[in-house]
C-alpha positions, 0 to 999 in steps of 0.5 A: 422582527424587519430589522431584527433580520436585516441587521442579524449577523450572517453566517456564511455556508463555509464558516463555522464555530470553532472553541479557542481558549483566551490568555485568561483559559476563558473559552472562546468561539470564533470563526473558522472557515472550512475546509476540505482537505484539512476534514478528510487529513483529520480523519485520516488521522484518527483512521491511523491512530483507531488502526494501530489500537490506540481506540479512545480516538473512537470517542464522540465526546473527546475533542479533537485535541485529546484525541490528538495529544493522547494519540501523540503520546501514547505512540512515543511510549510504544517506542520505549524511546527515552525521553528525559521528559514527562509525558503525562497524559490524562483528560481535562487538562488546563491551558497550562498544562496543554501547553505544556505538554505539546511542547514537550513533544514538540521538543521530544521528537527531533530527538528522536528523529523524526523527518517531519516538523511542527510547532506547538501553535500548528497542535493548539490549532488543529492545523491537520496539514502539519498533523498527519504526516507526524502521526503517520510517521510515530504510527509507523515507528509504534508498530515497528516497535512492538512488533520487534518486542513481540519477536523479543518477547516470544523468542525469550519466552521461548528460551525460557521453555526449553531452559525448564522443560524439554520434549520427549523427542528432545529428551531422545536425541540428546541422548543419541548424540551422548552415546554417539559421542563416545563412540567418535571421541573413539575414533578420533583418537585410534586416527590421531597421528603419530610421530614416528621420527624427529630430526637432528638439527634445526637446518635451514630449508625451503618452505618445501623441504620443511613439508617433506621433512615433517611429512617424513616424522608421522609416517607420510611419504611426500608425493610423487609426480603423476607419470602422464604429466611427464616426459621420459627425461623429465620423468628419469630425473624426476626420480633421481631427484626426488630419491637423492631427496628422500636420500638426503631428509632420512640421514636427518631424521631419527626413530623416536617412541613417544610412548617409552619412559625416557623418551630419549631419541634413536638414531637410524640404523641401515637397516632402518634406512634401506627399509624407508628405502623400498618401502619409498621406491613400493608405494611409487611404483604402486602409486604409479600403476594406481595413476596409470589405471585410474586414468584409464577407468576414468577415460574409457567410463567418461567414454562410455557415459558419452555413449550411453547419452547420445543413445538415448538423446537418438532415441529421445529425438527418433520418437519426436520424430515420429510424432511429429510426423503422426501430428503433421499427418493428422493435421494435413487430413484435417485440413483436407476436411476443412477445405472441403468443408468450406468449399461444400459452404460456399458453395451452398452460399452462392447457391442461397444468395442466387435464391434469394435474388429471385425470391422477393424480400418480404416473403425472405425477410418473413421467411427470416423472421421465421426461422430465429423465433424457430432457433429460439423456440428450439433453444426455449424447448432445450432449456426446459427439458433441461430443467425438466431434467434437473428437477426430476433428478431432484424428486427421486433424491427425495422420493429415495430419501422418503423410502428411506426414511419410511423404511426405518424405525420410528425411532430413529424416524423420531430422532430424524425429525427432531434433526430436522426441525432442529436444523430447521429452527437454526435455519429459521435463526440464520434467515432472521440474522441474514434478513436483519443484515439486509436490513441494515445494509438497506437502511444505510442505502437510504441514509446514502443520498443517491444521484436525483436526491443530490441533485433535489439538494443541489438545486435546494441551496442553490435556491437557498444559496440565491434566497441569501445572496438577495437577503444579502444584496437588501441587507447592504442595500439597508445599509447604504441608505441608513448610511447616505440618511444618517449623513444626510442628518449629520449634515443638516444637524452641522448647518442647524446648528452654524445657523443658529451661532451665526443668529445668536452671534449677529446680534452680540456682533452688530452692537461695536464697530469691532465685534461686526469686524470680528462677526464678518470675518468669523462668518467668512471662515464659516463660508471658506469651510462649508465650501471645502466641506462641499468640494470634499463631498463632491470629488467622493461622489466624483469617485463612486460614479467612477466606481459605478460605471467601471462596476456597470462595465464589468457587469457588462462584460460578463452579461456579453460571457454569459450571453456567449457561454450559453449560446455555446451550451446550445450549440454544443447539445444541438452537436450533441444530438446530431452526434447521435442521431449518428450513432444512432443511424451507423447503429442500423446500417451495422445492424442491416449488414 
């Protein structure tokens, strides 16, 4: 039984069994070293899939490979990306189907412009340090695509609703718009431009002349320069030039009637031209007069507005100054009072210090203690009074409720009692639910080890590690002893077989001269082989001895380092204790001060 324990397979603490598949699809249990980072990434990956909506990752009986591949397939389908492969996933796939599906997924990811690269063997080997960023990117893309699709469906549904149904307010608004559009159209037709004149022939004029002719055709006279923007000479020259331009333009126009049946243009006679010139002069005079009046009115209005704003600003400033002066006077009075109180307090403090110097120190400490006790008792008394007031108010409310309850009819009283019982029953149910929740939380807290339990676990693990280390060392010693004895046995068997062969060949070789010579030659070869073997064993012995000496030197260095570490820890402990004592002494000095 002891030999079975010694030579049994030893499993390390950071190594666990994992399931792999060979080339034929059979499950093989292999050792896989546990990585804390990979475990954390695995948990984060499954949490990402669950939060994204892939709830199959919660199933405990499902393998990690099925969760990862199923989650990646689900995310790719949610992205609505047009891929030229069939990503069909279902549970209990064969090894060939799994490899094919993983290769298809890896081929689709670059087409989706995934910034992370991953290989099929990394997914099959569950290397979560490489899988986690890919899953994170796929989940992000799927969530964005689902949000966009929800928005599109919502807009489509709203559009379909408005196409088939209408609210009452929408119908009323449409009816109002329909009625208003008729009046708007009529007003637009009323104020449409009407052409009154037409040019005799097309001439080559500049852009400004063409604009003026077009305005004259529709009855609009060209604009004249403002009177306040020119001096007298420039104004006279400009007016003369504009009159000449108007005369020239009128000579090039003929009268037209768009509403006539023939539609043929009529020439302007002298009377019409004279009327147009007169109309133009009157219009120009009105424009100049209106411009002057408008400019003067605008200046007067702007000055009045400025004056009013300044008066308002002056009133606000005067009011602010008055408020500031009143506040300054109040602050000065308050400052004088504070100074007087400060001087009085300083005099009282000096008097108290003088009295304190003449009084016995023990009596003074006793009086100070009594004063502190008096303050504490006054504080407790005020708190007790406040508590009594609250209790009194609560009792008065209860008395009023009871009096109101007694003043009710018996039927109303019974209804009130029934309501109170229902409320009490509901409160009991809520209390029981809350107690169950508290009990569940307490169980969770009990399941979570505290620092003391963790320290005990650490000590037990340390003891277990020491025991396993001792057992491992003992096992290695047994192996070494077994190998040494096995080598001795092998050498002794070789020596015995050599001696037997020599004894057998001696009698045969000594019978003849030729046989004797061959026997001697064979014997010398055997002796030479034994010497070579001895030399090899001695070399191996010297190498092991050197290795032992080097390990002993390293052990002595580590022991010396351990002694230095223990001495440093002891010195650090002493200094920490000294520091705590100094801090306590400093706190006591501060309290005395």
